[in-house]
N, C-alpha and C positions, 0 to 999 in steps of 0.2 A: 217884041217881045224880049228875044234872049238880049239883047243888049242890055234893058231894064236889068233884068236877073242878074246879069253880069257886072254890073254897074252895084245893085244891090249887095252882092257879094263881096265886091271890093272893097266899099265904105263898111262894112262888118268887120271884114280882116283888118281895116285900119285901126278901128275903135275898139276893136276888140281881140285883136290877135298882138299887138303894140308893146306886149308889157317886157320890159327889160328882164333878164334874170338875175342882175342885182338886186333890183329892188323884190321881185318875189323870195331870193334870200333874207333877205331884211324882215319879209315879213313872216318867214319861217323862223327865224330868230325871236321875232316878238314872241312867238307860241312857248315857247320855252317853260318849263314848269320848276326845273331846278337849274342851278347852276353851281357845276363842280368847280373848284380851283386846285389845279396840278402842277407840282413841282418842273420845271424845266429840266430841272437833274436827276428825279426820280422817277418820275410820272406817278408818285404818290398824290392820293387825294390829301391837300392840305384841310378844307374843310369844304361844306357845299350847303349854298344859298337854298333853303327851299320854304321860307315864308313867299308868299306871292307878292306883295309889296315892296321886301328885299329885291326878289327877281326884277319887279318893274321899274323899281328904282336905275338898279344897275343897267338894264337894257334903256334907261334912259339917260343915262350917265355916258352911255357909247357914243353919243350925238352921232350920230348915221350921217347927217345931213349936212355934216362938216368932212366927212370922209373924201377923198380923191385916190383915183387909183395911184400904184406906185410900183416903183422896184423895189424887189429887198435885195439890201445891200449883201455882196458876195459873203464876207466874212461876218453877217450877224448872228449873235447866239441868242437863242429864247430866253427871254424873263421868266414867262411860266405862259401854261393856257387854260382855259378855261373851255371846257366841254357842258354844251347846253343840252338838255334832257327833257322828254316831254312824254306821255304814254301815248300810246297808239291810237289812232282817230278809230272809234267805232262807225263803222258804215253802216247803212237799214239794212236790218233784218239779222245782223250782228246783235251778240250779247253782249254786256257789258265787258266794256276793259279790263285785264288785272291791272293792278297796280303798279306794274315794272313801268320803269322809265327808262326811255330809250334814247340814245344819244343823236341829235339831230342836226349838230352843228359843232365847232371848233371854231375858237379865236387864238393865235397865239401872238403873244406880246414879246415884238424886238424893242433894245432900244433904239433914239433916235427916231421916236414919234410913229413907227411902223408897225402894222398887223399883218396877219394873213387869216382872213377869213377860210374855212373850207366847211362846205353844205352844197347839199343836192350831189354830191359825186365832184363839185368843184371847187379849185382855190383861188381864191384874189387875191393880191397885197395892195394894202392902203397906205398914205398917209395919214393920219389924226391928227389932230390939235395936241397942245402940250399938257392943254389940263386933262383932255380926256386922257394920254398918256402918263399923266401922273397918278388920274384916280386908279386906273388900272393896274398901274405899279404897286400902289399902296395896298393890294389884295396879297403880294409876293414879300412885301418886306419882313417877314418871319423865315422866309425861307433861307 
């Protein structure tokens, strides 16, 4: 009986507990309700995407499936940053959340098709496709 219970626990752990933190981070980003475009030079908000259709299109343009882990070049200077924001989650028994949007993650874009992702207290660096890099760089064209 104990063996059977142990085997069941192991199977549950394998099927339920093997979720990478990277995929959890991408899921976190897809919850964004607003994306702020920030200048790399001044940290000034250049503009904000608040329309849900625009935010969803921007997230799809990131093409997460094409990202691969990479090292950040030592002399890389950021092109700009994107700050993703959402309302706090209303938990069972709580009143409706206020309309304040809180940061949930930051993407910093660098030249040579590299970006860093900060979410859930962790930072990763990824190499991205040149198409994704061009799309993201276009948001800083006036900076």
